[in-house]
N, C-alpha and C positions, 0 to 999 in steps of 0.2 A: 504494500500500500504506500503510495506516494504521500509525503507530508504536504499539508495544505495550510494556508493562512486565511483566516476569515476577514471579511471586509472591515469589521470593527477594529481588528488589530492593525490593519493598514492605516485606517483613519486615525487611530490613537497615536501610532508612530509618526504619522505626518504632522499631526497637531503638536506632539511633543517637540519635534524638530523645528516647527515653525516658531514655537515659544522660545526654544533654545537659540535659534539662529534666525531672528526676524529679518524680513526683507528691508534692506537699507533704503530702498526707493519706492516700496509699495508694489513693485512689479516683479522684480527678480526674486528667485527663491534659492535657498541654500542647495548645494549639490545633493545632499541627502534627501531633501524634500522633493527635488526633481526626480531622483531615482525612484523613490517610493511612489511618486505621482504617476510615473510610467507604468508601474505595476498596477496601480489603482485604475488607470485608464484601460489597461488590458482586461482587468476584471470587469469593468463596466461594459467594455466592448463585447465580452463574452456573455454578458448578462448573468453573471454568476455571483454567488455570495462568498465564494472562496477561490483561491488561486493556488496552483501548485508551487511549492517553494522552488522547484527547479526552474520555474519561469522567471524568477527574480535575477536581476543582474547582481554581480558580486557587490557592487556599491549599495544596491537596495537591500540585499541580505545583511550587509554590515550595519546599515542604518537601522534596520528592523531589530537586529540583535542588540544594538546599543540601547534602543528604547526598551526592549525586553529586559535588559539588565537592571532597569530602574523599577520594574514591577515586582510586586510581592511574589516570591517563589511559590509559596504554598498557600492554599486557601484555608489552612488550619486556623481555628480560633481557640485551640486548646480545650475544646469540649468534644472529645472523641467518643462517639457511641459505638464505633466498630470494636473497640476494646471490650465492650460488654456484649458483643455478639451480633450487633445490627449489621445487616448487609450493606446499608447505606448510612454514612455518618450523618447524624442529625445536626452536628455543628457545621460541617463544611459542605456536605452534599456528595462527597466522593464515595465510591464503592470501596469495600474492604480491599480488593486487589489494587485499586488506584492508590489508596493510602499506603499499603504495604510496599508497592513498587515505585512510589513517587520519586525517590532519589535516582532511579535508573531511567526515568522518562526523559526524552530530549525536550527542548523548549517548545517544539511544535506539538508534541503529544500533550504536554502540560497545558498549552493554550487551548487545545480541543476540550480538555476536561474543564478548564475555566469557563470556556464558552458555554458548555452544556449546563454547568451548575448555575451560571449567571442567568441563562434563559429560563431555567426551571424556577429559580428564585425561592425554593422551598426550604433551604437549609437555614438554620438559625443565624448563620453569617449574614444573611440578607434581611433579617427581620429583628427578632428580639435581642440579638447580640450584635447588631450591625456596627456599633461603636468599637467593638473588639476587632472586627474585620477591617475597619478603617485604619487601625493602628498597625496591622500586619503588613 
């Protein structure tokens, strides 16, 4: 299975780079923004919500990885119900296998999990303990 990036990750990375390297004249964009924007345009042209990582240029991949390094690694909020036998953690929304194998997942696999648990929005991370998730 080929690794893919979701449109929301591309948008977040573009916006992060735009904040980090704002346009000096309101027209030109930083090289990282342009590289990610090319991938975003390809995604839009394909009318897809995600794009294969292999379709990114090295500069776009490096720009995305730089953004990724600023995001929380784990959705854990230190309330793990998989330790009590739940198949899905009530705290973060990950499955037992995802919690167990998290350190071995690559950034793209981790972002797929993040995307899913964010869309589901049922974990305590997203409701009653949201302030804990904001700090992680």
